[in-house]
N, C-alpha and C positions, 0 to 999 in steps of 0.2 A: 543216419542213413537216409538219402533224400531220393524215396524210390514210391513208384506206384506201380511198378511191376512184381505182379505175384512170385513167390519164390518158385514156384513150379514150372514158370516158363523162363528162367535166368538159365544162363549158359554153365554148364558144369565145369570142373578143370579139365575133366577129360575130353570135353567137346573143345574147348579152348585149345588143348594141345593139338588136337584132331585138327581144327580148322587151322591154326598157326602153321601145321605143316603143309596143308594142304596151299595155304598162299604160298609158302616156299618155295614149293613145286611151279607154281605161276611166275613167281618172281624169286628166281634161285639166288638172285645178288641180295635179298633183303636176309635178316636175321630173325629167327622164329620167337626168342626172348621177350624184345619190345612189343611184338605183335600179341604174345599171350598177356603181356601187362597192359596192354590197351584193351584186350577183352576182359580182361579182371575188372580195370576200372569201371567199363560200361555196365559191367554186371552188377556191382557192388556200389557204384555211385561214388568212388573215391575221386580223389582228384577234381572234385567239382565237375564231371562229367554227368552227361545224362544219363541214367540206367535204361537200357533197353532190353527188349523180351530176346529171346535166342534168336526167332527165326529172322528178325530184323535187323538183329548186330549180325547176323551170319550172312544176309542179302548185302548189306553195307559194307562189310570187310571184303568180300569177292568183288563187289562191284569197284571198291577203290584199288584193289589189287590189280584190277586190269587196267585202270585210268590213271594212277597216282605214283608218286616216288614214295619210299618208304617214310620220309620226313613228312609228307602230306597226309599219310595214314594216320598220323598220331593225332589228328582231330577228326572223326569221322562225322560227315554231316549230321543234323539233328533234325532235318525236315525232309 
């Protein structure tokens, strides 16, 4: 695991499900499952993505939902 984020600030599965549902409310044409997968990847560092704490991951995900297509959401900015 390639992480420097403490486990207590990582996104839980319940938080990921709720955030994905919220994003789908903003963008009804999107599907929740790929969003949950992205959130899990950024929570556990799978797929070589950067691990982010829950607040940063939530902020970036919601910001991208307002400005991106679902395809662009698959790579959240790391800066």
